[in-house]
C-alpha positions, -999 to 999 in steps of 0.1 A, spaced: 557 460 321 584 480 338 618 483 322 637 452 331 671 468 336 657 493 361 638 465 380 669 443 380 691 471 393 668 480 421 662 443 431 699 433 431 711 464 450 685 460 477 704 453 510 682 424 521 708 398 528 694 378 557 659 367 566 640 393 585 664 422 580 646 451 566 663 477 545 679 504 566 667 539 565 680 558 534 688 526 515 673 520 480 637 508 483 632 471 473 616 466 439 579 459 442 562 435 418 527 431 405 520 395 414 495 370 399 489 335 413 476 303 397 460 289 418 447 299 453 454 266 469 471 261 502 506 269 489 496 297 465 475 316 489 501 314 517 529 326 494 506 354 481 499 366 517 537 365 525 545 385 494 519 411 503 534 414 537 567 422 520 551 450 501 543 433 467 509 437 452 490 405 445 464 419 421 448 386 410 444 349 416 429 321 396 406 301 418 381 275 405 370 253 434 348 267 462 376 260 487 401 280 466 377 309 462 371 310 500 408 308 507 415 336 482 389 358 498 402 351 533 440 354 527 441 378 498 410 400 502 423 428 480 430 405 451 406 399 422 396 363 412 403 362 375 407 338 346 441 322 343 449 340 310 442 375 325 463 367 356 491 357 333 488 388 311 490 413 339 517 397 360 553 409 365 557 379 388 535 349 379 534 321 405 522 287 393 512 269 425 493 239 410 499 202 417 529 186 400 507 166 376 490 198 363 521 219 358 532 207 324 498 212 309 494 246 324 527 258 311 520 246 276 486 262 276 500 295 288 528 294 262 503 286 235 480 315 245 508 341 242 495 359 273 528 358 293 548 388 283 586 387 277 604 396 309 578 381 332 592 362 361 575 329 361 580 308 393 565 274 400 563 259 435 568 222 425 595 204 445 600 177 420 605 200 390 633 224 381 631 250 354 630 225 326 592 223 329 590 260 322 609 258 289 579 268 266 576 300 286 613 306 287 614 303 249 588 331 248 610 354 269 599 347 304 624 343 333 620 309 348 623 301 385 616 270 406 608 282 442 597 253 464 589 259 501 601 229 520 570 229 543 537 211 546 506 233 543 473 227 561 453 257 548 451 271 583 467 302 600 498 283 610 509 282 573 521 318 573 541 315 605 557 283 594 568 300 561 589 324 581 610 294 594 611 274 562 638 268 537 630 271 500 646 250 473 654 274 444 666 267 409 671 293 382 686 296 347 714 320 356 729 340 385 704 368 379 676 343 384 691 330 415 695 365 429 658 372 422 647 340 438 669 346 468 656 381 473 619 370 471 624 341 496 643 364 521 615 389 518 590 362 528 611 354 558 624 321 545 659 307 538 668 301 501 687 270 493 702 264 459 693 231 442 709 221 409 684 213 381 697 177 378 691 171 416 656 183 419 640 148 419 665 136 446 659 167 466 621 161 465 624 124 472 644 132 503 619 157 516 590 133 509 608 105 527 615 126 557 581 142 561 553 122 544 567 89 557 572 104 592 534 110 593 528 74 584 553 62 610 537 84 637 501 74 628 511 37 629 526 41 663 495 59 676 473 32 663 494 5 681 493 26 713 455 29 711 453 -9 713 480 -11 740 461 14 762 426 1 756 405 -5 787 399 14 819 424 41 826 435 58 858 410 77 879 401 109 860 421 100 830 406 105 795 393 73 778 413 62 748 394 66 716 401 70 679 401 108 679 434 127 673 450 146 702 442 120 728 463 100 753 483 80 727 494 112 710 503 129 743 523 98 753 542 97 720 547 135 714 576 143 737 595 111 728 590 116 690 599 153 693 631 145 713 640 118 688 636 142 658 656 169 676 684 145 684 685 132 649 688 166 634 714 179 660 734 147 667 731 126 636 740 89 639 745 92 677 708 98 681 701 61 673 688 43 705 665 14 712 666 -24 709 677 -24 672 706 -1 679 715 -22 710 714 -54 690 687 -68 713 673 -96 690 649 -110 716 632 -76 722 628 -70 685 614 -105 679 588 -98 707 579 -65 691 573 -81 658 551 -107 673 530 -82 693 526 -59 663 517 -87 640 489 -96 664 477 -60 665 481 -52 628 502 -72 603 507 -40 581 522 -21 611 544 -50 618 556 -50 582 565 -13 584 583 -19 617 603 -47 601 613 -26 571 624 4 592 642 -18 617 661 -34 589 673 0 577 681 10 613 701 -23 617 721 -14 587 729 21 601 737 7 635 757 -23 621 736 -46 642 746 -82 648 740 -107 620 715 -126 641 693 -95 643 697 -87 606 686 -123 598 655 -119 619 646 -87 601 647 -101 566 614 -100 547 604 -137 545 571 -131 528 
């Protein structure tokens, strides 16, 4: 383990202050870390590849499943696949990229093993957790960080390019920790965002609501469109089937993309459509048609329309229609 004071001085005086700006010629070289990752899932392997691109050395990863082993071999070909304890013992930066439900047990096991050396930077990638979950390792002298990429990962090549445009929610124990986390995120091309320990759950809930539920919304809309477009199409047009990437998706994509862009850029002014206009008759017809196609999609439409009506301050008649009478 290198002398922490030297490492800290080099890291904090490095001139990397904005994403993508390399150190100018003649400036102090950024500190380079020996990195270990547990485990080589979609997130861990993507972060490892990004850190290697920044000049850090990912010496080893813990990978158990066949898919994780293949992912490690593909994304981190120069890294060894090692037991968790050995990865922990040799790391200057130890990344814990396991599912939220496994994080507490992993931390307790590592603390009990005594393999994590004092001064090791231990960063987990859980959105829902802050640094509290790392308390057993912090008590043993580790420096805890929560570094969560606000991005969805598929395990494919696009993961790395998306990281370069992602924000990372970071939480640390002190200002030195925040400076370290900020530097690491900027090196990976991301934008660091400070999240207070007590707000991690709210932060994670907001991201899940805006991304996971967006997928459900889009897939429900696509399913309804498949039924609406069933039957013979225009001459030379692709037949509607149940495979992704078909006509329903092409029909919805530009509209959904524009709606998302408008919401992010224009806020409340982006609300359009029959609910925002207070068109009770149109919404009633929508509910009837959707209930005939799929009652569960209709229930989702009703719930989201009710929330839209609240935002748009829709007429009382429409709000009454949208009440859940089940």
